[in-house]
VOMAR-198601 format. One record per residue (C-alpha): residue in one letter; x, y, z. Coordinates in pm, whole numbers, plus 50000, padded with zeros to 5 digits. Each point is the difference from the previous one (the first is absolute). Example, Ala and Ser with C-alpha at 12.3 -4.5 7.8 and 13.67 -1.06 7.14 Angstrom:
! VOMAR-198601
a512304955050780/s501375034449934/
//
This chain:
! VOMAR-198601
m392240835909032/s496764999049896/i497605026949994/v496765004650226/t497375011049842/a496065013250114/d499304966249905/d502004979050264/n499165026450301/r496594987049917/h500864968550052/e501734999150317/e497085023550170/e497794967049857/d502614974350159/a500165018450310/r496255005250072/t498844963749889/r502854991350252/r498825023950272/r496734976649956/r501434969049999/n501525016750341/i496815009850150/a498704967149954/l502374975350083/a500395028450380/l496404994550045/a500064958849940/l502524996350207/g498065023650263/a497014976749964/v502414970150073/v501025014350281/l496865010650137/l498724969249950/f502954975250158/f498905025150322/v496324997850008/m500574961849932/t502625003550315/m497475012750224/v497454982549981/q501974968050032/l501575011850364/k496235009550104/a498714962949906/h503104986750198/f499445023750277/g496325002750003/a500075034050062/
//
């Protein structure tokens, strides 16, 4: 059994903030890729059908 100190708690909070920032960055990057594929698909469809 270990003793949890205030210093350990502070490190856990910093790690949680770091993970949250990284997750937000990954979500934004994934959204950008999805948007890019959508736009590319629309451009190709427009070129193919000549709309």
